[in-house]
N, C-alpha and C positions, 0 to 999 in steps of 0.2 A: 900133734902141737909141739913136739920137741924141736922142731926145726925154727920155730918162731919165738923160742924162749929168750933169746939174746935180745931180740927186738922188743918183746914184751917187758922185759926187765929194765931196758933203757927208757922206754916210754913211761913206765910206772915211777922210775926214779927221778924223772925230769931231765934226764941226760940227753945229749945229742943222739938222735936215732941215726944208724948208719944207712947209707943208701943201698947197701947189700950186705946180706949175711948168709954165706953159703949159697944155697939154691933159691933164696928169697930176695926178691927186689923190692925196695921200699920207696914209695912215691912220696918223698919227705914234704914236699909242698902241700900235701893233703893233711898234714898233722893238724889236729882240731882237739878243743876241750869244751865240755860243758859241765859246769859244777865240778864234781869229783870223778867225771870220766874223761879219758883221753883215748883217742882213736887215730888210726892212720890207715891208709890203703896199702896193701901189699900184693905182690904176685908170686906164686909158686912156679919158678921156672922149669921144674920138672914135668908138670902137666899143664902149664900156662893158664892156671885159674888165679883170679883176683879175689881178694877178701878184704873185708873190714876187720882190723885187729883192734879190740878195745880192751882197756884196762882200767880198774878202778871200781867205783860203785855209784848207785844213784839211778835215776829214772831212765836216762838215756842207755846205761849199761843193761838194765832190766829189760827194756823194750827192744833192743836189738835181738835178733833170733840167731843163735849159733851155738858152738861147742865150747863149754867152759873147761878149762884145765889149768891148774896152778894159778888161779886168779885172773887168767886172761880168757877172753872170749874171741873165738874166731868165727867171723860172720859172713856167709855167702852173699853175693851181690843179688838178692832177690828183689822182687817188686815191694814186698812188706818192709823190707830193710831200707829201701829207698824212701818209702813213705816216712819212716823214722827220721832219716836224715832230713827230709823236708821240714818236719816239725821243729827240729832243733836248730837248723842252720838255714836261714831264709835265702841266702844266696843260692842255694841248690834248687830252689823252685824257679821255674820260668816265669817270665813277666812280660807284660805288654809295654811297648815303647812309645805309642803314640805317633804323631806325625813329625816331630822335631828331630829325631834321631835317624841317621842313615843306617839302613840294616841290610845284612847280607844273608840270604837263605843258603845254607850249608847242608843240603841233603846228605844223609849218611846212610847209605843202603846196607852196609855191613855192620853198622853199630859200632864201629871201633875208630872211626876218623875224628871224632870230636876233640880229643886231646891236641891233635895236630892242628885242627881249626882254631881252637883256643890260643895255642901259641901264635898262630898267624894273625889273628885280630888283637892280641893283647898290646895295649898301648896305642892302638889305632883309633881314629875318629870314626868308628863304625861299630854296631852291635850285632853279634851273632844269632841268627835263628838256628840253633843246633839241631833241634828235632823238627825235621821237615820231610814228611813222606806222604805220598798219595796213597789211596786205597790199592791202586794198581801195583805200586811198588811194593807195598808190604805183602801183597799177594804173591808176587813174582819172587820175592826173597824169603817167603816163608815166615815172616815176622809178623807182630801186631802192634797196635799203637801203644800199649803198655810197654813193651820192649823198647820201642823207639824212644819214649820219654824216659824210661830207666836208664838207657844207655847214655843219653845227654846229661842227665842229673848226676850220675856216677862220674862222668868225665869232669864235670864241673868241680865236684868235690876232690877228684884225684889231682887236678891242676890248682886247686885253691883259687879258682876264678871268681872274682867278687863284683865284676863290672856289670852283670846281668846278661841273661840270654832269653831268646823266645822259643816257643814250640808252636809250630804251624800244622794245622790240619789241613793238608795241601790238596787243592783241586777236588774239594768234597762236592758232591752233587744231590746226595740223598739225605733226608732229614735224619734218618737213623744215624747215619755216620757223623753228621754234625752234633747230634746229642751225644753221641760216644765220645768224641774228641773233647767237648767242652766238659763233660762229666769227668774225664781224665785229668783235666787241668791244663789242657792246650790254651795258649794265650793268644793265638792268631788263628783265623779262619780265612782261608782263600776259598771263596765260593766260585765254582766253575759253572758258568751259565751256559755252556755250549749246547746242552740239550734243549734249552729254552730259546735260544736264538734261531730264527727261522732262516736257515740259509737258501732255502728255495726261492725267496723273494727276488733274489739277484737274477734269476732266470725268467722271471715273468715279464711280459710286455707291460707297457704303461696301462693299457686298457685291463690286462689281467690284475694289476695291482689296485686299480680303481675298484674293480669288481669285489676283490678280497677286502679291501677297506670298507666298502659299503656293507659288508656283512658284519662289521663290528657294531657293538651296541650303540644307540644314538648318544648316550651320555658319555661314552669313552671317546667318540669323535669330537663331541663338543668340547671336552676337557682339553684335548690336544690342539684343536683349531682355535680355541680362545687364547691359549697361551703362546702359540707359536705361528700359526699361519699368517704369512706377510710381515712378520716381525723380524727386526734386525737387531742382533745382540753384539756388543763390543766385548771381546774377550781375548786375552793372550795377545793383545796387540793387532788383532784382525777383526773384521766384521763377518758375522754369520747370519745369513738370511734363510728363512724357511719358507720357500715357495711351496705350492701344493704337492708337486712331485717329490721333493725332498722330504717334506713332512710325512707323506704317505709311506715312503720307502722305510723311514726310520721307525715309525710307529709299527709297521708290519714285522720288521726285522727284530726290533728289540723290546717291543711292548710287553710280551709275556715274560721275557727275561727280567725286565724292570719290576713287573709285579712279583716275580719269584725273590728277587733281591729284597723288596720291601718286606715281603712275608717272612723271610729268614731273619732280617734285622729286628722286626717287631716280636717275633716269637722266640728268638734265641740269643740276640746279642743286646738288645736295648735294656733288658732286665736281668742280665747276667749276674751272678753273685760277685764277679770280679771283672775288671776291664779286659775287653778283648779287641785286638786290633782286626778289623773287619776289611778284608781286601776283595775286590771284585775283579773277576777274570772275564774279559770279553775278547781275548786274543785268539780263541780257537775258531777262527773264521777263514773263509778262503780268500776274501779280499781285505787289504789294510782298513783299519778304522779311520774313517775321515774326521777331520776336525769338527764337523757338524754333528756326527755321530757320537763322539766322545763328549762334546758339550750336551747334547740332547739326553744322553743317559745320566750324566751328572747332574743337570739341572733338574730332571724329573726326580732324582733320588733325593736331593736336598730340598726340593719343593714339598716332598711327602715326609720330610723329617728324618730322612735316613743319613747319618753321618758315617763316612767311610774313612779308613786308615790309608788305603792305597787302591789304585786301579791300574790293571795291565791292559792296555790296548793292543790291537794287532798292528804292529809297525810295518812300513814298507820294507821290501827286502825279505830275506828269509833268516830266521833265528833257529837254525837247526841244531841238533843235539852235539854237543862236544866239540864243535869247530867255530871258527870265526865268522862274522857277519858275511852273508852273501847278498849282494845287491848294489845299488847305486848309492854310494856314501854321500854324494852332494845332495841327492834328494833326502837322504836320512837327516842330514844337518839342517835342510830347510823345514822339515816337519817336526823334528824333535822339540825346538823351542816352542811350537804350538802346543804340542801335547803337554809339555812341561808347564807351560803358561796356564793352560786350562786347569791342571792340578793345582798350581799355586793360587789362581783365583779363587778357587773353591776352598783351599787349605789342606788338601791331602797330598800324598806322595805319589809319584809316578812309579809303576812297578814294571820291571823287565823280567819277562819269563824266558826260560831257556837261555839264561844269561851266561852260562859258562863259556869262557874262552872268546868273547866277543871283543877282543882286544882292539881292533880297528875302530870301534865306536864307543868304547869306554870314555875316552876323553871328552866326547861330545855329551855322554850322559851325565858325567860328573859336571861339566860346565853349565849346560842348560837347565839342570835341575838345581843348581846352586849347591850341589853337594848334598842335595836332600832326596834320597831315593831307597828304593828296595830293589835289590837285584837277587834273583833265584839262581842257585846253582845245585847240582845233584850228581849228574852222571859223571862230571869230570873228576869227582872225588874216588868214584869207583875206578875210573881210568888211572888214577894215581896209585891206587892199590895194585892194579894189573901191572902198571910200570915197574913198581917196586918188585913184584914177583919175577917179572921178566929179567930183572937185573940179578937177582939172588938165586932164582930157581928156573933157569930157562927151560928145562925139560916140562915143567908145570905149564909155563906159558905156551910152549909148542903144542901140547895137547889141547889147551884151551883155544888156541887160534884154529887148529883143525876143526875142531867141533863146532866153533862158531861159524866157520865157512859152510859147514855141512847144513846148518841150521838157519842160515842168513835169511832165507826167503820167508821162513815162518816168522821171524822176529819182525822183518820189514813190514809186514802186514799191519802192525800196530803203530808205525811211526811214519811221519813224512821226512824222508831222508833222500838224498840224491847220490847215495853211496854207489861207486862203480867198483865192485870187487875185482874186476879184471886189471885194475891199475895197482892192486896190492902186490908187492914184491913176494914171490913164492918163498916159503920157509926155507927150502933147501938152498937158497941162494944168500941166506943171512947167517952170519956167525952168532954164536950165543952172546958174545960181547956186544953185538949191535942190535939185538933184538928190540930193547927198550926205545933206543933212538929212531930205528927204522920204522917201527909200527906206531908207537905212541906219539910220534911228531908227524904222522902223516894222516890226512883227513879221512880217507877211505877206511884205513885200518882202524882208526879211532872209533869211527861210526860202527864199524863191524862188531868191536867189542863193546861198545856202548850199548847197542840196542839189544844185544844177546845176553845181557847180564842175568836175566831171570832164567833163561834156558840153561846157562852155564852153572848157575847156582842150584838148580833143580835136578840137574843131570844124575842119573843113578846108573850103577853097573848091574849085572845080572843077578846079583845077590841082595840088591837093594841099598848098597852102600853108595855114598856120594862119589861122583867122579872127580870133582875138583873142589867143592865147598869146603870140606874139612881140611884138606891139604892147603888150600889158600889161607883159611883162618889161621892155621898152625905156622905157616910161612910168614904171615904178616905179624903174629905175635913174636916170633923169634926175631924178626927184623922191625920190631916196634919203633925204634929211633930212626931207621931209614924210611919207613913210611910217614912218620912225622915229618921229617925234613923234606920229603917230596911235597907234602901238603903245605908246609910253611912256605916253601919256595913258589909253588903254583898259586895258591890262594893269596899269597902275598903279592904276587904279580897282579892278580885281579884287583886287589885293594889299591896298589900304586897307581895302576893305569885309571882307576876311577877317581884319583886325585885325593886319596885318603891316606 
């Protein structure tokens, strides 16, 4: 505790707390007080460990778990201590935002990007969803949902950020995962309906679809035919008509998914203890979501009393990981106002998945949604971490790059990417000084590193030690400000191009 004495004394006396004292960094913007307790976040630069340092007395001081010496308490950043912060400082708890705020999903796979994200969004007309991870992501990174939420809450405290943040249980499919996320306090749920969408219908003949449709219960067919068959709806400035073929196709493709959405809403969202932003994902399909399908899903949901916060359709073109939009931009601009208009007519936000780095279409998204959108990013924040490592520790980057190349095919099985690794410049042709720009600014190399994140973080040597993970974390801790600046610049560009 000796190295923290000077800071504790200043804190107790009400004097200005130094930003640095010996080997201790002080996050001065985190300074807080409750009754007779004062506390601040600090980092021991010798071992790169962060703590809460508390002085005083009272309930807050007593509830925090830590080591007491000379009247000060040094508290590790545990889950239990995070819950204590949540009880005393409301801004450290995630919240739901509803449909009137623009929101930016900022998936943080390493659990250390949120301070940079907060600095990027601070003062902007957008709110951050700081805790955003899928089950696949936490499995590949060796984390869990408690750790994801803990990291976001502690980052908010560290930065003294009081404008609000969200926590998204991203791409959840199983009810046990939905319950787990909501029980932990996640304030947004992205329901991944891909397992309930019948992709096989696209390959059936008209006669095959008729036969499959005839197998549905009579009351189900009657419901849809009464509401839609031969009907024309005016929405988003266009007319949508459901002839028999169009209706049958949409019922067969989306019917089970809509039933699942309704079940999840009524079981978990409608009567939740606190407000939850409920997002529907129907973007995991082979073909783009047509206006009639977007409208059909939405009208069914609202007709059944299901209110949603946002919906992610499958847009034309390709939204691949970590690179710009691929496709016909003119066609995208024709379709975007229709999808945005359907969302507006029903009152929810349009959501853009795999939204990282889609700079060529960001202005259109901002324009046609009227600046009311949800955009998800995740992998790009990992890439900025790797960019930072490439700049400051080129030997680490070179080893990661080689390992990623060796395991590319293994990772590619889980992603839809068009990466051509033959176009990636060989490592021996690139100087250390040029590593970051050569690889992190080139689409094929970006996707190589993007999709192998789990493999890189889980890689072990023959003794069971990590090949890259521990060294990467230590490097990013040593270069904390550099990583933050990289995120501020890159995420800031996203915000600017989206018109915020």
